[in-house]
Every structure is written in C-alpha cells, then in structure tokens.
Steps between C-alpha positions, in 0.01 A plus 500: 500500500452173683419181311341201668512129402871496420746210477817537713820457295758537777730785600773696324725728708262436790200633303197276451404429139151392396305459176137581433311265269481775238878477452435177306296705250797735457737208436259358242461835327875564486557149368252557218645843413856369497405189298345730239817711498720191455296356213728375221818479709472125573261205518170552683603289801822693550321832457242421767771371736704819448186714542411330828852542636507862382166577667621352830825697465297818459307420818838459671597845368179649639583337833851649488346844439281467811781346705713806430222724637454277804868459587565873488182563702611248763846656524333836563291372789178426310359156575398303192212262561555302176523515122206366300514404132166556330324582172666837438848403618612527859421702811703567813274521805666747735399512866628853539561830322829677413596741774651758266509598134849365436399152614185522289710591195752219553228237538321626188804521269661166578227294328526661154880507536495123558282446192737711290795298628324175414424640155868584445602151615242350264626694199857402589405133525314525167810645335705203620229254398473650153859397431403133533132513396421824315139420413424242765230505769751554783631826354148619416377415852788694659427802281131481594580473871741794483251714307214427738718588801591835346133568418410403857754748638378782272132427567552490876661843485184661362414782745194372680426302817510210567778456238861554602502825304211619715706419809785704352262793444382467861855486634621799298203722596529385862875571496463851352187614686520303822126434461432128484125544451550728201745251352265202547207693354694608191631147432152352542339754265764432237426130546131561430583689180742227394245225565230676296749567219605136474140381507415752227789384282388140545143582402618697194718207396200268503267742321745630237701187423285215631796391711366342816845519654370839610304317770829459686553878501142554616551253787831661593353850482202398711732352764726807507204738527347297784828476688571872454149587616552289814826682570328835455230403749766376740695825468185694588436274796854551625450875471180486707655272760798731528715415802247255649675195638408141571488588868211740432262224387627175651333305777763505776590187697272271296397154613741241362508121465811311619642282222523207744125491562285227354169563327327359807673755725403778261135399490486481879674833558336835566596608145178343374304763695673796332375675187839452328519285187875512431776432754877530491683182594805547725795282591631442853686835488187697413611555142223474238567217256167430329141611460185303583137570416192308609455417130829308511339240725255423220755452222448169317873459422598479867203362695513629854486244781540550876863384512618709204740774605431859406847525344399232244175674414601868498630675189860632491528873553637668184764772556268755335249440779744601776515869589629729771307758697670793325461365144302728272151365443514589130806279449334205674184533291712514184679173561228259612141404427309359798214259448204567732485267801815317387806725506650770719808717541691410814670789677819429694709702743878555461568160660273319254226429754133540419379858554185536294280380216346667193222318316338555160208666680739752656655583162161529329381738772817707464459523121134598532569765763789648300283512184242701698763736635458371854789440741648153479484446873173629643508652844204488736406832650293518818138610457 
C-alpha cells in the first residue's frame, strides 16, 4: 500500500515517518471514544485534555508497532521506504521482500510483541497511578491505552494477510513446505475470509442492535478483503513470471540526462527526437540519482526556464525504484507502482552505474503477456 499526499514528520532510527491526512480523523475518533470512556472522572475540560493526550499517545503506540517491524526488516537487509500513519493505523512501506521464512516470521512477530509490551507497561503505570489517583482520568487513560494495545496485538495476530498473523501463517507454511507461492496464496485466502467475516459482523451489529459502530468493522473488513485480494493477484502474477528477471524486460543502455544540464541544453539535445517520455538523471559518475519526464517541465510548482538545472527539476529516485539486472521481476512489481509517462525503475550494474530502464509500459506489457500465458520476453523468429 502506498499513500500519496502525506506530511513528512522526520526520521526515527533512520526511517522516514509521514502522516496521511486521514490520520487526523483517527485522532479525532480516538479522542471522542476516550472522552466518552472518561466521563464522570473529572471536569469536562480535564477529560477532553486527557482524551486528546491519550489519543496522541495511542498514535505513538501505533508508530512504535510499525517501527518495530521496520527496524527488524532493516536489520535483515530489507529496505524500508517509510512509515505512514493513516486512517486505520500505520503502514510500513517496504522496498523489498524477506529472503527466507525465518526473516519473514521475525518481521511479522515483532509488531504484536511490541504492542503487548506497551500494554504491559501501560497496566503497570496504571497500577502505580491508582495509588495516588484511584478514580482519576490519568489512571483511566492508562488502563484504556494498555487495553487497546493488547487488543491491537491480538487483532493483528488474526490469521489472514495483510495482518501480522497472516504474515506468520505465510512464514510458517513457507518454512515447512519451502513453497513461497503456496504460503502467500494461503495467507491471502485467509485474509479474504477474515475481511468478509468482519464486514458481516459489522453489518449484523447495525441490523440487530442499531449500533452504527459496526460501520468501522465494515470499513476494516472491506480494507482487509481488498488488500488480501491484491496479494492473491500478486502471488498469481509472481507464479506466472516465475524466474523472469528485470534484465529480461529492461531497455539496456537507456538514454540519460546529466544532472548538470540546464533545461535549455535538454531542449536543444537530440533527446527531443526520441520516442522516450521518461529519462534517468545521472551524476558525473554515471550513477542514476533522479528521474525526469517531459511532464516535469510543465509542472506549475517549479516553472521551467532555460537556465534551470535538470537537478533542480527532476524528482529524487526512491530506493524502491532501483533494481539490479538479476532481481526477480515479481519482486520489483510487488514493491512499486509506476505512473504512466512519469515514473520508471532504474537498473544499475554492480558498480551502481546505469544499466537499463523499465517503464510502466514495460510492466503492463509483461503483466498482459503473463496473463495470456505468453513468454515474458518475446523472441523474434525468422520468417
């Protein structure tokens, strides 16, 4: 899952943190729920202040849950693009896949374990607080925080992708069978069942009890089903692509734009006579550092003028968009979404120099050919 229109919040342990606008809705909802829970423990002003602080503390706990996933992933050689806080909590955007089942299991388990630890700390703090303020808002807020963290840990361990429990199912089946595709398919199918079950419970809650809190379960179930369905499609695509690599579909030795060029130099170069719409931008060592599309010259935020350097206009190259010739094509497709005529995957050689380019058109063609049972890389036979 990749969310756009996010607000950068800085870095923790070298990992970028961002917030989607929908995270504000989550804070507001948690504040209202906690304020209702705290009713009668203090004056209204104090209750709302405690509820606001408690809601923000819960967001911090959600962030800690995702940070645990990301830190363990990073230590096991998986690049983490960023963590995004959004409507349904948090999401770690990984730019790679676990190389083995043990790594997959470690990354999956550490999140719920962190939530359980935070829950235990919360209950301990509540016990201390109750000595000084047995019925006060501070004690009640700590109990609420601890309870929600435990519920979060238990819920995330439900056996269906994309929840952590689904990752555990995938890792265990992968570990025992050695078949990653079978493991991914099983976890995704369990995720579909789980999503439909939650949505059904939410609908029944509304119909039977008139409790519109069931809408939250319907939304959550719909999200889980959609995410699991996407993972099932991706697993099938990986199966069809098999051992196909980036080198099978890339354009070798693509035309590149030096970062030191100006817009005027670009517009007067022979690149304007090519059919290409997206170009890698390289530094003086031939290493790709950014991506540039003709559409970037028309952006209103950075008006292009003849003296403007390409480096100021081009977009930074995200780590997920850098691949090697031998990388499996299925893994690359899983970690990045390319916008037509705007983005591309840059292929580098062992020294980090530009070796090839894969565009959204290339990936679309590959997906279409694999769906039809055709070879990924067509060969031309003489007539």
